[in-house]
N, C-alpha and C positions, 0 to 999 in steps of 0.2 A: 547595511541601511536600516534605518527603523520601520518598525510594524504598524500599522494603521490599520481600524478596523473592516477595512474592505480590503486589505493585498496580503499577500502571505510573505513570510521571511523564510527565505532560503538559507541552509544551512548546511555545513559541510562534516563529512564524519568518516574517517580513514577507518578501513577495515584492519591494518594494521600497516608497520612502517614501510614495510614492500607493497603495498600493493594501492591501486587507484581509487580513491576517493570516492563515495557515494553519495550524490544529492540526497540531503536530507530536509525532507520541507515541510513546514508549518502553516495550515491551512486556517481562516478564520473567516468572519464577515459574509461579504459577499463570494467570496471565491468557495468558501467552504459549502456554501448551498450550492453553489453552481457541479463543482466537484460531485455532494451527493446524489441531485437528482442526477447528473447524469450517470452513476451508480446505479440507482433506482430504477432507471430506463432501462437503463443494460440487464438488467435480472429480470426485469417484465417481459422484455425481447426473448430473451435466454430462454425462459418457463416457456413461452407461447409457441417457440420452435423447436423446443427438445417433445412438448407434447406429452408430458410425463404424466401419467395416475397419480403419482404418489401427493401423500397431503404437501400443504405447502412446506410445515415446518420441517419434513423429514429433507424434501427438494433442498432447500435451501441450507441444511446441515452438508451436505454433497456438492456445494457450490463456497462453502467457506468455513476453514477451520475457527471459532466461535468463543471470546475468552482466551484469557493467559494462558490458560493450560494448554489449552488443545494450541493453541499457534505454538507455545514453546515445543512442544511433543510432535508436533508436524517439522518444525524447525529441525531439531536434533536428530530427527530421523532421514532428515536429507543429507546428502554428502557435502564437506566442505569444499567449498571452490581450490581451483586448483594452487591457486594464489597464497591460499590461507594456508592451508595444507605444507606449502611448501615451508612456508615462514614458521609454522609450527613443528617441522619435525625432528628436534630437539625433546619437544614435549608429546610424544606418542600418544601419550591418553587421552590428549584433545581430541586427536581426530580415530581414536580406534574405537568409540563408544556409540556412534549413532549404529542405525540398523537401516537397511537398503529399505526403500521405500518406493513405491509407485504415486505417492502425492506429493505436489511440492507446489511451492506458495510462490507465486509471481509478483505478490507485492504486500506488506503489511498497514494496515491502519491502525493508528495508536491515538488515544486519547490522551493529549499532553497534560493537563490540570485534571487528572484524576487525582483521587487523594486515598493513600498515600502515593507518593510519585516513586518510591522503591518498587512497587506492584511491576510497572515494566520497563524499569532500569537496565535489565539485562537482552529484553527484546533488540534493543538497537545494535549491540555487540552482536548476539547470537543471530540476526539478520543479515548483519554485513558480511559473517562468516560464511554465510550459505550464498552470497550476491544476491541477496533479495531485496528489493527496495523499500523504505519505510516512511510512511507518510503520518504524519503528525495532526491532526485534528484540535482545535481547539477554541470554545463558545463560552468564554464565560464560567468556568468550573462545569460546565454540562456539555463537553464533549462527548463523555459515554453515553449520555441521549441518544444524540445526534447519529453516532454509529449503530447504537441500540435499531432505529430506526429501519437501516436498513435490513436487518436479521430480524425483524418481527419480534423483537426484546424492550423491554425495558430502557435497560442499559447495557451494553458492552463495551468494555474497557478497551479490547485487542482485535480485530478482525483479521484472518490471514485470507486474501484470495488464491482458492487455489488453481491451477491449471486445468482447465478442461477444455480449451481451444472453443468456449464460445462467444456471446456476445460480450458477456462482460471482461473474459480478458482483452477482448478487441478495442474497449472502452479504455482500458488500465494502460494497453501498452498505449495507443495515441497520447494520452495523457504524460502518462511517463518519457517518451519519447520529446513531446513538444516541451516538455519541463526541462529537460537536459539540455535542448537547445536553447533555449530563453538563458538557463545561466552557466551559458559558454561567457568565459573570460572577455569575448569579443564582442558578445550581442549591449548595443546599447544599456538596454533595461532586462530583470528578470521578474517583473512584475506583468500582471496580465494573462497567463498561461491560458485563459480560455479566449481568449480575445479572435484567435484564425478559425477557432471553432463555432462562434458568435457571427463573424462576418463571411457574408456568403461570396466575397469576392476574394477571399483569400483559401489558399489549399489548408488542409490538414483538419475539414470541419466535418470528419465522420461521425464523433460526437451526435450533434443535431440531426445528423441524415440517420442516424439511426433511431433516435428516441422518435 
């Protein structure tokens, strides 16, 4: 399916030959704006409900892994998925280097139009080995600027959403589940992930209700 300025292009990426595929999506145009606005609303709601007196930048760092290095570090410390471990049993070094960490990522946002692209190339396979969905964003080579807005920085090439069981996680969970449903082969179309959220007559409008 060809992409337009107002649609996202769904792609599939397999963890390995023995695992199921993870849906990898690229957001641009209107769907990107809707996605970021939903997450921003979740950040505001989560901070309000948290009642934390921490400075905003410190609080944000508690909710997100920011930057390629930080995202990579958190992913490497997460335990590989069972399917990945099984497929890599002949290469013990692949799964023996991680350190147990209580910090886990729910999803990773990556600016697909960053330059050079090799900076984020490893994140897709690393996230797949941990069963963490990757969401690519694209905005005429300014995807990193759009991601930076989420974490109060000028730019951010990659952002990992930490599992905190808060409003942000709820929004991402709804988006990921709705997206996976629409990308099923028996569905007539995979476009319009936010259609149900924006239609009050349909189920799954948790994003607009929260925001």
